[in-house]
N, C-alpha and C positions, 0 to 999 in steps of 0.2 A: 504494499500499499504506499502511496505517496503522502509525504508530509509536507506541509506548506506553512510558511510564516510570512506575514505581511508586515510591512513598515512604511514609514514616510508620511503618514497622515498628520494632520494638524489643522490649525485655523488660519485662514486667510482672508483678506478682503476681496471683494468682487473684482474680476479682471486679473487676479493673481494666478499663479502657477503652483502646482505641486507635482512631484514624481513619486508615485508609490513603487515599492519593490516587492516582490514575492519570490522568496528563496524555497526552492522545492528539493526534496531528497527522496531516495527510495527506489528510483528508476532511472534508466539512461537518461541523462538530461534533456538532450534535444527532442527526445521522442515523447516528451510529456506534453500532452494537449492542455494548455492552460486557459482558463476563462476568468474573466473579472465581472463580478457583479456588485451591485450596490443595493442597499436597503435603507430607506428613509423612514423615520418614525411612522408608525402606523400603516406602512405600505408593504407590498410584496417585493421580493427580490427582483431586480430589474437588470438585464443583461447589458453589460457595457461594451465588451469586446472579447476577443480571445486571440490566441496564436497556436498554430498548428505547424510544427517544425519552425520554419522562420517566416511563415506567411501569416500576418494579422487579418482579422476579420472583426467587423464592428456592428454594434446594435445602433439603433437609432439615437439613444441617449449620448453616443460619442459626439454627434452633430459635427464632425470635422474638427473638433477641438481637442480630441484625445488621440494619442498615439501609443500603440503597444509594440514593444520590441523585446528582445531577449538577448542575454549573454550566456550561451550554452556553456562556455568554460566554467562559469560561476553559478550555473543552475539557477539563474535568476531571469525573471520576467518582469519588465517595467511598463507601468502605466503613467505617461506624461499627460498631465492634464493643464490645459492652457485656458485662459480667458474664463476662469471659474465664475459660476453664478451661484447665487444663494440657494436655487433649486438643485444644485449638485451637492448639497449637504446631505450625508449619508455615512453609513458604515460600508466600506468598500471590502469586499472580499475576493481572493483568488481561490480557484478550485481546479482540480484536475479531472479530467475525463479520459475516455478511450478515443474519443473522435470529436471533431469540430461540431459544436452545437450551441444554439441560443437558449436551450432549455435547461433549467436548473437541475431538473431530475437526471440529466445526462451525466453529471458530474458526481463522483462518488467520494472524493476527499476534498475537504474544505480547511482553510485557514481559520484563524480566530477573528480576523477583521481588524481594520484600522480606521478611526474615525476622521472624517474630513468635514470641516465646518467652514462654511463661506458666509461672510457677513456682508451686508450692503453697505 
């Protein structure tokens, strides 16, 4: 089973940027399909984007402001978030699955999450 640990969350003002990291272990690094989800208070998990091998794919919430990349040598996947808005406030999770998917139930290993708070 894959273990995942997120970091990089914090509080920023609208228009700012944050870069989240997800370190994963337990399987061959670049073969791990990693997805990013977020959950705002009182809402369901929302797909942000993912990466399979070195190819990222995005959900609607990324809106062209977010970029996903990976450093295979360091078993780390990044979520670069630019031009942040208050509605981006949420707990951000990375998760590992066996194939590229935008559905939460296709991911079987999850990190603990990192809080992102964007103030206006």
